[in-house]
N, C-alpha and C positions, 0 to 999 in steps of 0.2 A: 520764325516762322511765317513765311513771305507769300503774299498774296500771288496768283495766278492770275487772277483778272477782276478787271471791277467793273460794275456799270450796273443797272438797274431793275431789279422786279417790276415788271408790267404789268400791272392786276387792276383793269379797267381803266378807269382816268389815273388809279393812284401810280404812283410811283416807288420805289422802296431802293435807296441807295443800298449798294450790299459790295463787302470784297468776297473772292473764292478763293477758300485753301483745300487744299487735297484733305479728304479727311483721312486717309488709310497710309501705310506705309509699311515697305517690307522687312521685315527683321529676320529675312536670310544670308548667310555670309556671304558675303563677298570673293569673289575668285578673280583672282588674273592668271594670263599663261604665261610661264617660264621653259626656258629650252632645260631638259632633262640634263644636261651636261654638266654646265655648270652655273645653272641657275639665275641666265639672262632672261630680262623682260625680252615678253616677244612684242612685237611691234607690228601693226598694219597698215599698209599705205594705198591712199586712193588715185590708181595708177588710171590714165586713159587707152582703151587699148589698139589705139590708133595711132597716136604719137609715143606713145612709150611714158608720158611725162608724168610726174607724180601732181595729183590737181592740189591746189587748196579750195577749201572750206567758197570763197567770195567768186572762185569761177567754178563753181558745180550747180548746173540749172539742172532742174525736174524735165523729166523726157514719158509721153505717152507710147509704148507700144501695141499697133494693132496686131501683128504679124507679120505687113509687108512693111508698114511704114513706120514710122517714129516722128511723133511731134515733139519738138522743145519746146515748153512753156517758160519764161523766165522771170524771176522774180517781181519786176514793174509790171508782167502782164496776170500775175495772181493777185498783185497789191490791189490792182487795178477793181478785180470783181467787187462787186455790191455787199457781200456777206463780211467782208472782213471791215468791214465798218460798222456792223452793228453790234451794240452794246447791251441793248436789251436781252432779258430773260423772260419775253411773253408766255404769259399764260393762259392758254389757249381751251382748256375744259378742266372742270373739275369732276373726277369718277370715283367710284369705290376703289381700295386699295386691292380689294383680294381679286377684281378682273385684270389687275397687272402681273401678268404671266413671268415669273423669276427669271425662263431664259432669257428674257430680255433685255432684264437690270445688266447694268456695265459700272464705271466707275465713278464712285461717292466722294460728294463734297462739302464743307461746312461753306453756308452764308454767315459772314460776319457784316454787323449794321454799320451804313456810316454818315456823318453826321453828327447836329447836336443833338437830337432827339430819335431816341430810336423808335419812337411810339406808330410810326408806318408798318415797321419791321414788327413788331410786339402783335398788332392789331392782325396782322398776316399768320404770323406762325397759332394765335389762339383761335383762330376763325380754322386753319383745319384741325385743329387739335379739335377745337366743338363738333366739329364737321364729320367727324370719323372718314374725312374724304382725300385725296389725294388729288395733287394739281398738276394735270401733263401740261407740259412749258415747252417753246422752242427758242432756241439759242445758238448763237458762233462760238466757238470756242477753239483756237488754234488754228483759225481758217477754215472748219467746216461746220457747217451748218448740223445739230444735233439736235435729238428729241431729248426729255427727260420728265421727272417726274420729280414733283418739290413735297416735301413732308415737313411736320416738325417730330425733330428729334431731343426729346426732352425740353432745355430752354431755347433750344437752336432752332435754325431751319437748315433742314439738310439737302440737299440736289443731287440725285443719281441720272447718270444718263440713261438711257434706253437705246437697244440695237433698233436698227429700222426695220422693220418686217422684212424684207428682203434680204436681209441677213443672215436667217435663220433658215438654214439648208433644210429643205425639204426629202426625207429618207423612207425606203419604203423597205422594212424589212421583212423576207418571206415569216422567216418561225412565229412572226405577229400573227399573222394570217390561220397558223394553226387550228387543226381543228380539237387539239386536245382538251379536254374537259376537265374540270378541275371538281372535286369532288364535295361536299357540304363538309363531309367530317377534316378533310384538310385545310380546309378554310375556316373551321371552328379550332384547330391546330395552331392555325399561322396567328388568328386574334388573340389566341391565348399567348404565346411567344409574346405579342405586342404589345400585350400589356404587362409582364415584364419589362420591358426595357423601356416601357413609356416614363415619364415624368418631367419637369419643369425644364427646359433650356437652361444652361447658365454656363455662355462658352468660356468664362472663365477657369473650370473644370478641363478645358483641353489644353494639351500643350502637344507643341512639337519635340516629338522624341527626338528627329533625329537632328535636327538642329541642334537641341540641346549635346545631345551626342558629339555632334560635330566642334560644337564650341569647346568640352572637356575634350576632345582630342588634342585639339591646338593650344589650348594651355597648357595639358600636359607637353607637349614639344617644346611650348616656349620654355618651362621649367627646369626641363633635360640639355637646355642650351641647343637644342636641337634644331639650329635657325639661321638663317644668315644676317648679314646685317641689310638693311636696305638699300643704302648708297651703293651695295658693291653689284643687287640686281641690275642696276643702272647703267653697271659698266664704269664706274667711277669709286672714287677715293670718300669715306665719310668725310665728311665737310666741303666737299669741293664744289658743292653748289649744283645748278640744273645745267648747267654747260659743260661737255664734257676734254679731254685733253686737247681734243683736236680743235677745240674751238666752231662746232658745229653746231649752238644755238641747242644743245642736249639730247641732240638725234644720234643712238647709236646706229651707227654701222656694222654689220658682220659681215663677213666675208664674200656672201651671196649678195649681198646688198651691193656690195664693191667689185663683184663680179657681174655681176646684170651690169649696174650702172658705167663702168667700161663699156659694154658687148653696146649699151644704146648710144654714147659718143662716137663710137668709133662709127656705126650705120648711120652716121648725120654727112654721107657726102664724102668720105675718105677715099680716096683713089692708089692703088699699089702700084708702086714702083718697077717691085721684079716679082717674076714667079714665085721666088723661094717666100715674098711677104705674102702671096696671097693662101701657098699652103699653110704656111703660118697663122695666118689669119685663120683658116677653115676648122685647123685644130687648135685653138685658143681655149676649149671647154677643157682639155687634158692639160693646157699648158700656165705653170703656175707664173700671175701675175702682178702689179702693181696697181694701187686704187691712186697713188700718188706719183704716177710717173712723170707728170710732166714740168716738176723741177729741177728734174734731175739733170747735170753736164753733159756733156758727149765728149766722148772720147777721139782725138783729132784726127784719129786713124776709123772711124767710124762715120758715115755721110749720114747725115739726119733723113728721118723719115717722112712722110707728108701731113703726119701727124709727133711726131717726137716722142713715137710710141715707143724704142727701142729699149725694152725694159729687162734686166738683169737681175739676183740675189745678191743679196749685199755681199755677198760672202767671193761673187764669183769675179777671177779678173779675165780678161778680156785681151784673144788674141790682134796682135797689130792686123793681120790676116783675115779678121772676121768679116765675112760677106755682108754686102747691106741687108737691111731687110725695109719694108715698108711699114709694119706695124706690130714691131718688135716678136714674129715667128721666130728668129734663129733664136735660137738659146746655146750658148757658149757653157764649154764643159765644167763645171764646175772646180777641175782641175788644173786650169790650163790657163801658164805662166802668163801676164801680161809683159810686152816688150817695153822697149826700155823709150820708145817712140810715144808709147800712147800715153796719154794726161789720164793721174784718178780721177774712177767716179765717182763727186759727191755721193756721198749717201743721206745727205739730209735733203726731203724732200722724197724719199722713196720709202715704202714698206715693202719686207716682203711677202708674201701670199704666203 
């Protein structure tokens, strides 16, 4: 288990060096999304709305939108805030535990003593245990200043975050103000029912039935062979590694990705040479296109377009009288015969849509 934070519990003039660990974990079955037709993994891209490019994390900043204006904050500006450098869990008050509203309680953590001697750690834990008090603390975690409670948990010190008072919503349900009266007889019957359900709380006796049944369903499907090879869901053969056949660093391009990428590239300052090219570009959504047309050799009877974008199916034969197209909008008939003066188009570098 890896520590997520390290620092000191500041208890007056006493410093207790500790490491912070998550006290809980999720037992839920984790899912990912796949295409229902072929089982392929679904990918999500961080695409900029302005330029249309896919953006790496290193080029992503945080921003605040107030409705009319957006303020961009860089990592350097955020790192310069003083709270980022605070590595103390400061004890600010000791209060009775029952005064802490459970609604305010958040994420729980365990504290591990650091150093050759855990004496100061043991002193603080035993003090909290003997006094039956809870320490209210202030600390910084992941650049955010937080409020929390520190208390003894067995032989450990446990830290649990507290929501800020303003984070709790104020609600006013009309039904709560109802003038309906509960009779003494009804209250006695309710109390008797509560008594029947009373007992000591033993969390071990409770199980998540949904997750148990979900695990059973998954195990049954595996035993029956109703499953895909995991490599196949990434669009590669077993043992191919992380890179796909095109050598794109493991990124699986769907047809829609290829089409959108082609349209984005075409929109980058290209000009049409003929009216037929412009009309072909406007109907690009209905035309079949290749995502790798730039490596194709051109026929000697066809003039190059401004982007080298003349695209045909690999099985299409080109006539020497084919009209010029600036963006590959002209489609040749699949049955047209190629004249003897036209060079054969190379199939390499082209993929049929």
